[in-house]
C-alpha positions as CSV (number, residue, x, y, z in Angstrom):
1,M,-20.3,23.3,-13.3
2,K,-17.0,23.2,-11.4
3,L,-14.6,20.4,-12.1
4,A,-14.7,19.3,-8.4
5,D,-18.5,19.0,-8.7
6,E,-18.2,16.9,-11.8
7,S,-15.7,14.6,-10.0
8,V,-18.0,14.2,-7.0
9,E,-20.9,13.3,-9.3
10,T,-18.7,10.7,-11.1
11,V,-17.8,9.2,-7.7
12,I,-21.4,8.9,-6.6
13,R,-22.3,7.2,-9.9
14,V,-19.5,4.7,-9.5
15,L,-20.2,4.0,-5.8
16,G,-23.9,3.5,-6.7
17,K,-23.0,0.9,-9.4
18,C,-20.8,-1.1,-7.0
19,S,-22.7,-0.8,-3.7
20,S,-25.9,-2.4,-2.3
21,E,-26.2,0.5,0.1
22,L,-24.9,4.1,-0.2
23,G,-25.5,7.2,1.9
24,P,-23.8,10.5,2.6
25,V,-22.3,11.2,6.0
26,G,-20.9,14.6,5.3
27,P,-19.5,16.9,2.6
28,W,-18.0,14.6,-0.1
29,R,-18.1,11.7,2.3
30,W,-20.2,8.5,2.1
31,Q,-20.8,5.1,3.7
32,C,-21.4,2.2,1.4
33,V,-21.8,-1.5,1.6
34,V,-20.5,-3.9,-1.1
35,Q,-22.0,-7.3,-1.2
36,N,-20.1,-9.9,-3.1
37,G,-20.0,-13.1,-1.1
38,T,-18.8,-11.0,1.9
39,R,-20.5,-7.9,3.2
40,L,-17.9,-5.1,3.1
41,P,-18.9,-1.8,4.8
42,L,-16.6,0.9,3.5
43,A,-16.1,4.6,4.0
44,A,-15.4,6.7,0.9
45,S,-14.4,10.4,0.6
46,V,-13.1,12.8,-2.1
47,E,-10.1,14.9,-1.3
48,D,-7.6,16.7,-3.5
49,G,-8.6,14.9,-6.6
50,F,-8.5,11.4,-5.1
51,L,-11.2,8.9,-3.9
52,H,-10.2,7.6,-0.5
53,V,-11.7,4.2,0.5
54,V,-11.3,2.8,4.0
55,G,-12.5,-0.4,5.6
56,R,-12.2,-1.3,9.3
57,P,-12.9,-5.0,10.0
58,Q,-13.9,-5.6,13.6
59,A,-11.1,-8.2,14.3
60,S,-8.3,-5.8,13.4
61,R,-6.5,-5.1,16.6
62,G,-3.4,-7.1,17.3
63,D,0.1,-7.3,18.7
64,S,3.5,-6.4,17.1
65,R,3.8,-9.8,15.4
66,L,0.5,-9.3,13.7
67,M,1.9,-6.0,12.4
68,E,4.9,-7.9,10.9
69,R,2.6,-10.4,9.2
70,A,0.5,-7.5,7.8
71,L,3.6,-5.8,6.4
72,W,4.8,-9.1,4.8
73,G,1.4,-9.6,3.2
74,N,0.9,-6.0,2.1
75,D,2.3,-6.3,-1.4
76,K,0.0,-9.3,-2.2
77,L,-3.1,-7.2,-2.0
78,A,-4.8,-6.4,-5.3
79,G,-5.7,-3.0,-6.5
80,G,-3.1,-1.1,-4.5
81,V,-5.1,-1.7,-1.3
82,K,-2.9,-1.5,1.8
83,F,-2.9,-2.4,5.5
84,A,-2.4,0.6,7.7
85,L,-2.2,1.2,11.4
86,N,-4.3,3.6,13.4
87,P,-1.9,5.1,16.0
88,A,-4.7,5.9,18.5
89,S,-6.5,2.5,18.5
90,R,-3.4,0.4,17.5
91,G,-5.8,-1.3,15.1
92,L,-5.1,-2.4,11.6
93,H,-7.4,-1.3,8.8
94,L,-7.5,-1.4,5.0
95,R,-7.4,1.6,2.7
96,A,-6.8,2.7,-0.9
97,E,-6.6,5.9,-2.9
98,I,-7.7,6.3,-6.5
99,A,-6.8,9.3,-8.7
100,L,-9.9,10.8,-10.2
101,V,-9.3,10.9,-14.0
102,N,-12.5,9.8,-15.7
103,E,-15.5,7.6,-15.0
104,T,-14.3,4.6,-17.0
105,Q,-11.0,4.6,-15.3
106,L,-12.5,5.1,-11.8
107,L,-15.0,2.2,-12.3
108,D,-12.2,-0.1,-13.3
109,R,-9.9,0.9,-10.5
110,F,-12.7,0.7,-7.9
111,H,-13.4,-2.9,-8.9
112,R,-9.7,-3.7,-8.5
113,V,-9.7,-2.1,-5.1
114,L,-12.7,-4.2,-4.0
115,A,-10.8,-7.3,-4.9
116,G,-8.0,-6.2,-2.6
117,F,-10.5,-5.4,0.2
118,H,-12.0,-8.8,0.0
119,Q,-8.5,-10.3,0.3
120,G,-7.6,-8.1,3.2
121,Y,-10.8,-8.7,5.2
122,H,-10.3,-12.4,4.9
123,W,-6.7,-12.3,6.1
124,L,-7.5,-10.0,9.0
125,K,-10.5,-12.1,10.2
126,S,-8.8,-15.5,9.7
127,L,-5.3,-14.3,10.6
128,D,-4.2,-16.4,7.7
129,F,-1.7,-14.1,6.0
130,P,0.6,-15.1,3.2
131,D,4.0,-16.1,4.5
132,R,7.3,-14.4,3.7
133,A,8.1,-17.0,0.9
134,T,5.0,-16.2,-1.1
135,T,5.8,-14.4,-4.4
136,L,3.8,-13.0,-7.2
137,S,4.0,-14.2,-10.8
138,S,4.8,-11.6,-13.6
139,A,3.2,-13.7,-16.3
140,R,0.0,-11.6,-16.8
141,A,1.9,-8.3,-17.2
142,A,4.9,-9.5,-19.2
143,A,3.8,-7.7,-22.3
144,V,3.7,-4.2,-20.7
145,S,6.1,-1.7,-22.2
146,I,7.2,0.3,-19.2
147,P,9.5,2.7,-21.2
148,E,6.6,3.5,-23.6
149,L,4.3,4.2,-20.6
150,L,6.8,6.4,-18.8
151,G,7.6,8.2,-22.1
152,E,4.3,10.1,-21.5
153,T,5.5,11.4,-18.2
154,R,8.4,13.6,-16.9
155,W,10.1,10.6,-15.4
156,P,12.9,9.1,-17.6
157,C,13.6,5.4,-16.9
158,T,16.7,3.2,-17.1
159,E,16.6,-0.4,-18.0
160,R,18.2,-2.7,-15.4
161,G,17.2,-6.1,-16.9
162,P,14.2,-7.9,-18.5
163,N,11.0,-6.2,-17.2
164,D,13.1,-4.3,-14.6
165,Y,13.5,-0.5,-14.8
166,S,14.5,2.3,-12.5
167,V,13.6,6.0,-12.2
168,D,15.4,8.7,-10.3
169,L,12.9,10.1,-7.8
170,G,14.7,13.5,-7.4
171,A,14.9,13.2,-3.6
172,D,18.1,13.8,-1.8
173,S,20.0,10.5,-1.2
174,A,17.0,8.5,-2.3
175,P,17.7,5.3,-4.3
176,S,16.0,5.0,-7.6
177,A,12.5,3.6,-7.7
178,R,12.3,0.2,-9.3
179,I,9.5,-0.6,-11.7
180,S,8.4,-4.1,-12.8
181,P,5.3,-5.9,-13.9
182,N,3.6,-8.6,-11.8
183,E,0.2,-10.4,-11.7
184,H,-1.6,-7.3,-10.3
185,G,-0.2,-4.9,-12.9
186,I,2.9,-2.6,-12.6
187,M,4.7,-2.3,-9.2
188,F,6.7,0.8,-8.3
189,N,9.1,0.3,-5.3
190,V,11.4,2.5,-3.3
191,E,13.6,1.1,-0.5
192,V,14.0,3.0,2.7
193,V,15.9,0.4,4.7
194,Q,18.3,-2.4,3.6
195,C,19.9,-4.5,6.2
196,A,21.1,-8.0,7.2
197,P,18.4,-10.1,9.0
198,T,17.5,-7.9,12.0
199,A,16.4,-8.5,15.6
200,E,12.8,-9.0,16.4
201,A,12.5,-5.6,18.1
202,T,13.8,-3.8,14.9
203,R,11.5,-5.8,12.6
204,Q,8.4,-5.1,14.7
205,A,9.3,-1.5,15.2
206,L,9.8,-1.0,11.5
207,A,6.5,-2.8,10.7
208,I,4.6,-0.5,13.1
209,F,6.3,2.6,11.9
210,L,5.8,1.9,8.2
211,L,2.2,0.7,8.6
212,T,1.4,3.9,10.5
213,A,2.9,5.9,7.7
214,S,0.9,4.0,5.1
215,G,-2.2,5.4,6.8
216,T,-1.1,9.0,6.1
217,L,0.7,8.7,2.7
218,R,-1.4,8.8,-0.4
219,L,-1.0,5.7,-2.7
220,A,2.2,4.5,-1.1
221,R,2.0,1.3,1.0
222,A,4.7,-0.2,3.2
223,H,6.2,-3.5,2.2
224,F,8.9,-5.9,3.1
225,V,10.9,-8.4,1.0
226,E,13.8,-10.8,1.6
227,D,16.5,-10.7,-1.1
228,G,19.1,-13.3,-0.5
229,D,20.9,-12.4,2.8
230,Q,19.3,-8.9,2.8
231,Q,16.0,-7.6,4.2
232,R,14.4,-4.6,2.4
233,F,11.8,-2.4,3.9
234,G,10.2,0.3,1.7
235,F,7.1,1.6,0.0
236,Q,5.4,0.7,-3.2
237,V,2.6,1.8,-5.5
238,C,0.6,-0.8,-7.5
239,L,-1.0,0.3,-10.8
240,P,-3.0,-1.7,-13.4
241,P,-1.2,-2.9,-16.6
242,A,-2.4,0.1,-18.6
243,P,-2.3,3.1,-16.3
244,I,-3.1,6.6,-17.4
245,S,-0.2,9.1,-17.5
246,E,-1.6,11.0,-14.5
247,E,-1.6,7.9,-12.5
248,L,2.1,7.3,-13.3
249,D,3.0,10.8,-12.2
250,H,1.1,10.3,-9.0
251,A,2.7,7.0,-8.3
252,L,6.3,8.2,-8.6
253,A,5.6,11.5,-6.8
254,A,4.1,9.4,-3.9
255,L,7.2,7.3,-3.6
256,S,9.4,10.4,-3.6
257,I,7.4,11.8,-0.7
258,A,7.3,8.5,1.2
259,Y,11.1,8.3,1.0
260,R,11.7,11.8,2.2
261,T,9.1,11.5,4.9
262,C,10.2,8.1,6.4
263,A,13.8,7.1,5.5
264,R,15.7,8.8,8.3
265,E,13.4,7.6,11.1
266,A,13.2,4.1,9.6
267,N,17.0,3.8,9.6
268,A,17.2,5.0,13.2
269,L,15.1,1.9,14.2
270,L,17.9,-0.4,13.1
271,D,19.4,0.3,16.5
272,D,17.9,-2.2,18.9
273,A,17.7,0.2,21.9
274,V,15.9,2.8,19.7
275,A,13.5,0.1,18.3
276,R,12.6,-1.0,21.8
277,C,12.1,2.5,23.0
278,Y,9.8,3.2,20.0
279,L,7.8,0.1,20.7
280,G,7.3,1.2,24.3
281,V,6.2,4.7,23.2
282,R,3.7,3.2,20.8
283,D,2.4,0.8,23.6
284,F,3.6,-2.3,21.9
285,Q,5.8,-5.1,23.3
286,C,8.4,-6.9,21.4
287,T,6.9,-10.4,20.8
288,T,9.3,-13.3,20.5
289,N,8.4,-16.2,18.2
290,P,8.7,-19.4,20.2
291,E,10.1,-21.1,17.1
292,N,12.7,-18.4,16.6
293,E,10.6,-17.2,13.7
294,K,12.4,-18.5,10.6
295,E,9.0,-18.0,9.0
296,I,5.6,-16.8,10.0
């Protein structure tokens, strides 16, 4: 039996254990329904050694300010789940990718992904996203030894501080990826834009651009943080506290690709005129917060 066939059989078993309904819709593609308080219809597919999971809540289309809120909430989603933007429909949806290593690993990761989908469905339907001040605790993952984990990979790390490490991504002009534990596991981050607080057009254009990229980049999800008087836009990959070495390799490779793919265009959007032009091309309008948007 081919390795690909074995992976597909593993995926079918895992989907069957977690779904109340499961049916094929094409080669290596399925529709499933997960029932756990909320009914979640999901699309699943296998491609290039990954399980791709996509959910499209009905109340997912919105304006440019909704895209900002989704970007700010992205790194709060469990299991590496991410909000992404469909460029054709201008609608937000949820997606996640899981590396196929073995059945035990896949079952654990799929349960984590489902937790993130439940969060995301609730936020999209209620429009009650976490605000910019919400942070995650690192208490659950404080005992993780990041150097020991990365010692099994080709990525040497440098200690920056307690539970804070960096890794050279090997991409031209790319900053190092930063790695630290949080309540969801281990977070890998790379910054593509760092700036002083920006105009609304730039923030909204960056949110739309990066959320669109999240829909095409494997594992990497767009995110935004405020750090003192700086705003940082970038990509991250979230892994569980005890990832497998293949997952670590995939995470850092994904960030390297995300930076090379998006950094130049993202920095161009710091120009207000360029940002407004981009919003117009994407059929979005710059939406002004009536309270001058200190916080959403």
